[in-house]
Steps between C-alpha positions, in 0.01 A plus 500: 500500500121539503467215749750675728298823490175312570663316790644822638164678494323197648757490782482876555120514518484188719749658738303826499178310578659308787654815647173694475308218673758480780496877546119504499482232768762686703302823482181321602670341803656834597162677472332233716767526771497881488119507528514267801763718671309817415179360654694410816646853522153648444353283778776600744455867412126478570572337838747776591256773396216343698727470808594867470138606453385296800778653710394853411140452616 
């Protein structure tokens, strides 16, 4: 019975470790992609603002 409990906890904590690593990598990839998209949006916004400002002068 004690071996079953040890095996269960070992399995449970191993599964929790694997899931947390996978989720962490997923969050890191999502943050990298979001940052890249955000920088592209920021660059386009600056181009639009500079076009508007140059048109007003």
